[in-house]
C-alpha positions in Angstrom: 0.0 0.0 0.0 1.5 3.4 -0.9 2.5 5.6 2.0 0.0 8.3 1.0 -2.9 6.1 2.0 -4.0 6.0 5.7 -3.7 2.8 7.6 -7.2 3.2 9.1 -10.5 4.5 7.7 -14.0 5.2 8.9 -16.4 2.3 8.3 -19.8 1.1 9.5 -19.7 -2.2 11.5 -22.6 -4.4 12.6 -21.6 -4.9 16.3 -24.3 -7.6 16.9 -27.5 -8.7 15.2 -30.4 -6.4 15.7 -32.1 -3.1 14.8 -30.6 -0.1 13.0 -28.9 1.0 16.2 -26.4 -1.9 16.0 -24.7 -0.1 13.0 -21.7 1.8 14.5 -19.1 4.0 12.9 -15.6 2.5 13.8 -12.0 2.9 12.8 -11.1 0.0 10.5 -8.0 -1.0 8.6 -7.9 0.1 5.0 -8.0 -3.0 2.8 -5.1 -4.0 0.5 -6.2 -4.8 -3.1 -5.4 -8.3 -4.3 -3.8 -9.0 -7.6 -7.1 -8.8 -9.5 -8.5 -6.0 -7.4 -8.6 -2.3 -7.3 -8.9 0.0 -4.2 -11.6 2.5 -4.4 -11.9 5.7 -2.4 -15.6 5.4 -1.8 -17.6 8.6 -2.3 -21.0 7.0 -2.2 -22.4 3.5 -1.3 -25.8 2.1 -2.0 -28.1 0.7 0.7 -29.9 -2.6 -0.2 -32.3 -5.1 1.5 -29.5 -7.7 1.8 -27.6 -5.1 4.1 -30.7 -5.1 6.3 -30.8 -8.9 6.4 -27.1 -9.0 7.2 -27.7 -6.6 10.1 -30.5 -8.8 11.4 -28.2 -11.8 11.3 -30.3 -13.5 8.5 -27.7 -13.1 5.7 -24.5 -14.9 6.6 -21.3 -13.3 5.1 -19.8 -15.7 2.5 -16.3 -17.0 3.0 -13.7 -14.5 2.0 -16.1 -11.5 2.0 -15.7 -8.4 4.0 -17.7 -8.5 7.3 -18.6 -4.9 6.7 -22.0 -4.2 5.0 -22.3 -2.6 1.6 -22.7 -4.3 -1.8 -22.2 -1.4 -4.2 -20.0 1.7 -4.3 -19.0 4.6 -6.5 -15.8 6.6 -6.3 -12.2 7.0 -7.5 -9.6 4.2 -7.9 -6.5 5.0 -5.8 -4.5 1.7 -6.3 -4.6 -1.3 -8.5 -3.4 -4.9 -8.1 -0.5 -6.1 -10.2 -2.8 -8.2 -12.3 -5.2 -5.4 -13.3 -4.7 -4.0 -16.8 -7.8 -1.9 -17.6 -8.0 0.5 -14.6 -5.6 3.0 -13.2 -5.5 5.5 -10.3 -7.9 8.4 -10.8 -10.5 6.4 -12.8 -14.1 7.2 -11.8 -15.9 3.9 -11.3 -19.0 2.2 -9.9 -18.6 -1.3 -8.6 -20.3 -4.4 -7.3 -18.6 -5.3 -4.0 -18.2 -8.5 -2.0 -19.1 -6.5 1.1 -17.3 -3.6 2.6 -19.1 -0.8 0.8 -20.0 1.1 4.0 -16.5 2.5 4.4 -14.1 5.2 3.1 -12.1 2.7 1.1 -13.2 -0.6 -0.5 -11.2 -3.3 -2.4 -13.2 -4.6 -5.4 -12.5 -7.0 -8.2 -11.4 -5.0 -11.2 -13.7 -7.0 -13.4 -16.7 -5.9 -11.3 -16.1 -2.2 -12.0 -17.8 -0.1 -14.6 -17.1 3.5 -15.6 -19.4 6.1 -14.1 -21.7 7.2 -17.0 -21.1 10.8 -18.1 -23.5 13.3 -16.5 -24.1 11.2 -13.4 -23.0 12.1 -9.9 -21.2 9.6 -7.6 -24.4 9.4 -5.6 -26.4 8.4 -8.6 -23.7 6.0 -9.8 -23.7 4.2 -6.4 -27.4 3.4 -6.9 -26.6 1.4 -10.0 -24.6 -1.8 -9.6 -26.6 -4.1 -7.2 -29.9 -3.4 -8.8 -28.8 -3.3 -12.4 -26.7 -6.4 -12.1 -29.7 -8.2 -10.5 -32.4 -7.0 -13.0 -30.3 -7.5 -16.1 -29.2 -11.1 -15.1 -32.7 -12.2 -14.0 -34.9 -10.5 -16.5 -32.9 -10.4 -19.6 -30.3 -13.2 -19.3 -32.3 -15.9 -17.4 -35.9 -14.9 -18.5 -34.9 -13.6 -22.0 -37.4 -10.6 -22.0 -37.8 -9.5 -25.6 -39.2 -6.5 -27.4 -43.0 -6.5 -27.5 -43.5 -8.8 -24.5 -45.4 -8.0 -21.4 -43.4 -7.6 -18.2 -44.4 -7.3 -14.6 -42.4 -6.5 -11.4 -43.7 -6.4 -7.9 -42.6 -3.5 -5.7 -42.3 -1.0 -8.6 -41.2 1.9 -6.4 -38.2 0.0 -4.9 -34.7 0.2 -6.3 -35.2 -3.1 -8.1 -38.6 -2.0 -9.3 -37.5 1.4 -10.7 -34.7 -0.3 -12.5 -36.8 -3.1 -13.9 -39.6 -0.7 -15.1 -37.1 1.5 -17.0 -35.1 -1.3 -18.6 -38.2 -3.2 -19.7 -39.7 0.0 -21.2 -36.5 0.8 -22.9 -36.6 -2.6 -24.6 -40.1 -2.0 -26.0 -42.2 -3.9 -23.5 -45.6 -3.4 -22.0 -44.9 -2.9 -18.3 -47.1 -3.7 -15.3 -46.2 -3.3 -11.6 -47.6 -3.2 -8.1 -46.9 -0.7 -5.3 -48.3 0.0 -1.8 -49.9 3.4 -2.3 -51.6 5.6 -4.9 -48.6 8.0 -4.6 -46.2 5.1 -5.4 -48.4 3.9 -8.3 -48.4 7.4 -9.8 -44.6 7.5 -9.4 -44.2 4.2 -11.2 -46.4 5.3 -14.1 -44.5 8.5 -14.5 -41.4 6.4 -14.6 -42.8 4.4 -17.5 -45.1 1.7 -16.2 -48.1 1.3 -18.4 -50.2 0.3 -15.4 -49.5 0.2 -11.6 -51.8 -1.6 -9.2 -52.1 -0.5 -5.5 -51.9 -4.0 -3.9 -53.5 -2.6 -0.6 -56.7 -1.5 -2.3 -56.9 -3.3 -5.6 -57.0 -6.9 -6.8 -53.8 -6.8 -8.8 -54.4 -10.2 -10.3 -57.7 -9.2 -11.8 -56.0 -6.0 -13.0 -53.4 -8.0 -14.8 -56.1 -10.1 -16.5 -57.9 -6.9 -17.7 -54.7 -5.1 -18.8 -53.5 -8.1 -20.9 -56.9 -9.1 -22.2 -56.7 -12.4 -20.2 -53.4 -13.4 -21.8 -51.2 -12.8 -18.8 -47.5 -11.6 -18.6 -44.5 -13.1 -20.4 -42.0 -12.3 -17.7 -42.5 -11.6 -14.0 -39.9 -10.5 -11.5 -40.9 -11.3 -7.9 -39.4 -10.2 -4.6 -42.4 -11.1 -2.5 -42.9 -14.9 -2.9 -45.0 -16.5 -0.1 -48.7 -16.1 -0.9 -48.0 -14.2 -4.1 -46.4 -17.2 -5.7 -49.6 -19.0 -6.8 -51.1 -15.7 -8.0 -47.9 -15.0 -10.0 -48.1 -18.4 -11.7 -51.8 -17.9 -12.5 -51.0 -14.5 -14.0 -48.5 -15.8 -16.5 -49.0 -16.1 -20.3 -48.3 -19.3 -22.2 -44.5 -20.0 -22.1 -44.2 -17.4 -19.4 -41.0 -17.0 -17.2 -41.1 -16.1 -13.6 -38.0 -15.2 -11.7 -37.9 -15.1 -7.9 -35.2 -13.0 -6.3 -36.3 -12.4 -2.7 -38.9 -13.6 -0.1 -40.4 -10.5 1.5 -43.5 -12.5 2.5 -41.7 -15.8 3.2 -39.8 -18.6 1.3 -42.6 -21.1 1.6 -45.9 -21.5 -0.3 -48.4 -24.3 -1.0 -48.8 -24.4 -4.8 -51.1 -26.0 -7.4 -48.6 -26.7 -10.1 -51.1 -27.7 -12.8 -50.8 -24.2 -14.2 -47.1 -24.8 -14.8 -47.8 -27.7 -17.0 -50.8 -26.2 -18.7 -49.1 -23.0 -19.5 -45.6 -24.4 -20.1 -44.1 -22.1 -17.5 -40.5 -21.6 -16.4 -39.7 -20.8 -12.8 -36.2 -19.6 -12.1 -34.3 -17.2 -9.8 -31.0 -16.3 -8.4 -29.1 -14.4 -5.8 -26.2 -12.3 -6.7 -23.7 -12.4 -3.9 -22.8 -16.1 -4.0 -22.1 -16.1 -7.7 -18.5 -16.6 -8.8 -16.1 -13.8 -9.7 -16.2 -14.9 -13.3 -20.0 -15.0 -13.4 -20.3 -11.5 -12.0 -17.7 -10.3 -14.5 -19.8 -11.6 -17.3 -22.8 -9.7 -16.0 -20.7 -6.6 -15.8 -19.6 -7.0 -19.4 -23.2 -7.4 -20.5 -24.2 -4.2 -18.6 -21.4 -2.3 -20.2 -22.4 -3.4 -23.7 -26.2 -3.2 -23.3 -27.1 -0.8 -20.4 -24.3 1.8 -20.2 -25.4 3.3 -23.5 -28.9 3.7 -22.1 -27.6 5.4 -19.0 -25.3 7.6 -21.1 -28.2 8.7 -23.3 -30.5 9.3 -20.3 -33.1 6.8 -21.5 -32.8 5.1 -18.1 -31.5 6.6 -14.9 -30.9 5.6 -11.3 -33.6 6.9 -9.0 -32.2 8.2 -5.7 -34.7 8.9 -3.0 -32.3 10.2 -0.4 -28.6 10.2 0.5 -27.3 10.1 4.1 -23.8 10.6 5.5 -21.9 7.5 6.3 -22.3 8.1 10.1 -26.1 8.2 9.6 -26.3 4.6 8.3 -28.8 3.7 11.1 -31.2 6.4 9.8 -30.8 5.1 6.3 -31.7 1.6 7.4 -34.7 2.9 9.3 -35.9 4.5 6.1 -35.3 1.3 4.2 -37.4 -0.7 6.6 -40.2 1.8 6.7 -40.7 1.4 2.9 -41.5 5.1 2.6 -38.8 5.6 0.0 -39.2 5.6 -3.7 -36.0 4.6 -5.4 -32.6 4.0 -3.9 -31.1 5.1 -0.6 -27.4 6.0 -0.6 -24.6 6.7 1.9 -21.9 9.3 1.3 -18.5 9.6 2.9 -18.8 13.4 2.8 -21.0 15.5 5.1 -21.3 18.0 2.3 -24.0 15.9 0.7 -26.9 14.7 2.8 -30.0 14.6 0.7 -31.0 14.4 -2.9 -34.4 13.7 -4.3 -34.8 12.5 -7.9 -38.5 11.5 -8.2 -40.2 15.0 -8.2 
């Protein structure tokens, strides 16, 4: 490590499983980048549901991963491993991390970095990797969503939802979504959804039937599972593909699988963090080829609800768990930036 870098940095630690108050700012050793890694001076870090689960003790840290929370960052490269050829000090990047994002420095695989799109701030860039990697891989790689198909995502006002709505619309799809209030439904429709259903006051399953003329949806991205699973399958078109990426209402459900056979359905899913370095690198390459041009042109954009200083990570988690937000929540390592709203 060059002498100009400090030995210690500010970071957020989970001192024990529990509520947001267990997130504490600590002094922590600056990581050393491995041969295939870069060291990023973190200027912003995204907050995601897996961070909350890790804090609660429900998302074990994989072997070799940083024990610090934080799965995505944006900032400037300050050192590179001796096996890294593409990047150099001073490059502005956003990156998928293997943990450790809630800190002033983070070591990241060089192959998991992408250049910050022109015109975007570091706060906006930090809102991209985790959700865009997840949506691209599950919706477009695994489920092969194509131009002209009908797409649906639950939780349209979330980070995943806002990403999925925009990418599906940019690919010429008819887009449906659910959200928990009329305000959130209006927000989703302004973002590009053709129809948003308030799941608290509407029968979204009947709404899908009406919106599709009884045909159903070709691809459905689900973060809810539990009792939604049967309804999801019954809402699919012939040869439909359903991808499950989280279990907000539980991982178990009693299913009548006859609809799977009758409609020739495919049920798939994945989780991002356990995938190999090479698999994540392939997703990064796909994003650079297919999605960065959309971000550069402004056809899609990261939606940031609010940014907090690093020391206010507990407040950021409280907001995440309240579900009041629309879009992503971000932490910054500078007290100069504390809030940014992008959904007006």
